[in-house]
N, C-alpha and C positions, 0 to 999 in steps of 0.2 A: 955675084951680088949685083942687083940692079943699080942704076945711077941714083934712083930715089933713096934706096937703102944706104948707098955710099954717102949721100948728102946727110941722111939722118946720123950716120956714124960720125961725120965731121962735126955735127952738133952735139955729139956725146949721147945720142939717143939710139935705141934699137927697137925694131918692130917686135911687139910682143906676140905670143901665140894668140889665136883668135879667142876672144872671151866667150865662154860658154853661155848660151841663152839662159835666162832666168824664168822663162815661161815658154809657151807654144809658138815659136817662131824660129827663123834662121837668121844668122848674122847679116847676110846680104843676098841679094838676088840680081841676076842680070836679065834685062829685057831689051833685046836688040843691042844697040850701041851704049846703053845706059846701065849703070850699076847703082842700085839703091841700097844703102845700109839700113838696118834696123837702128833704133836709138842705141847708142853706145854709152855705157856708164864708165866712170874712171876706175875700172877694175884693174888691180895690179896683183898678180899672183893669185888670182881666184877670189880676191876680196876687195872691198872698198877701203881705202886708206883712211877715210874720214867720212862722217855723215853729218847731216844737219842743213840748216838754212844759211844761205850766203847773206851776210850782213848781221848775223847773230852768232851762231856756233862756228861759222867758217868765214874767214876774211876774204875780201875780194881778190887779193893777191894769191891766196892759196886756191881759190876757185879758178882763177885764170890758169894756174898750173894744172889743176884737175881737168880743165877743158882741153889742155894740150894732151893729156893722157887719153881723153875720150877720142881725140883726133887720131892718135897713134892706134888705138883699138879699131877705129873705123877704117884706117888704111890697112890694117891687118885683115879685117873682114873683106875689103875690096880685093886684096891679094888672094884670099882663099877662093875667090870666084874667077879671077882672071889670070892668076898665076905669076904675073910680072907687073910690078907697079909702074914700070916704064911705058906700059900700054895706056896709062892715063893720058888722055888728050886734054881734058879740062875738068876741073871741079866746077860743076854747074851751080849747085846750091848747097849751102850749109844751113841747117836748122839747129839752133842751140836753145836748150831749156835750162833755166837757172831756178833752182828752188830758192825762193827769195823771202827774206823777212819782210813784213808789211811795209817798212819804210826804206827798203833797198831799191835803188833805181839805176844801178850800174851794170845792168845785164850786158849791154854792148861791150863794155871793157872786159868783162869775164870771157865772153865768146871770142874776143880778140886773141885769146890763147890758141884757138883753132885757126883763125885766119892768118895769123902771123906765121905759125908753123907751116901751114900749107903753102904760103908764099915763099918761105925759106927753102923748102924741099922741092917744090914743083915749079918755082918761078912763075912765069906768065900763066901757065896751066893751072896754077893754084888760085888765081884771082877769080872770085865767085860772087854770086848774089847771096844774100844772107838774111836770116831772121834771128833775133835774140829775144827770147820770150821769158818773162818771169812767171813762175807757177808756184802753187802752194806746196806741192809735195811731188817727189819723183820716186820711182821704184827703189826699194831698199833704203829709202831716206837719203839717196844720193844727192849731192849738192848740184850736180851738173849732168846733162845728157845731151849727146850730139848725134846727128845723122847727117850723112853725106849723100849727094847725088853726083855721080861722075859720068862723063862720056869717055869711052875707051876706043882705042884704035883697033882695027881688025887684026887678028893674029897673023 
């Protein structure tokens, strides 16, 4: 078990299987020293635990937890490409999309679910640049979607 997965276990979390794509794409690709994930939904066991807009059907607190699930799915996608999460040298960028009710303005707090988890499991390597964007709708009516860009060490 990698140090990253050991740290997840200390937090009571486990790396899920790679979420199956819902369209014509792959979960992650490597280009040189970088891995780019596709947008990861908060899929658990092959389905979304909840759907809807944050600030309407989904509370900001629940959305923050769903964002953490997206981060776990993104880490699983990265692992599927590089084999060992300990090869992550740095999370370079996080892009988070929040399906938002028209009057909801707390997108950064929702995406903190991702940022905080990455900091807890990767330490300084998890500190990243970030965008938190409110959108009208996401695939499958998901409340949150997250993508990662990471730099990896050579094998």
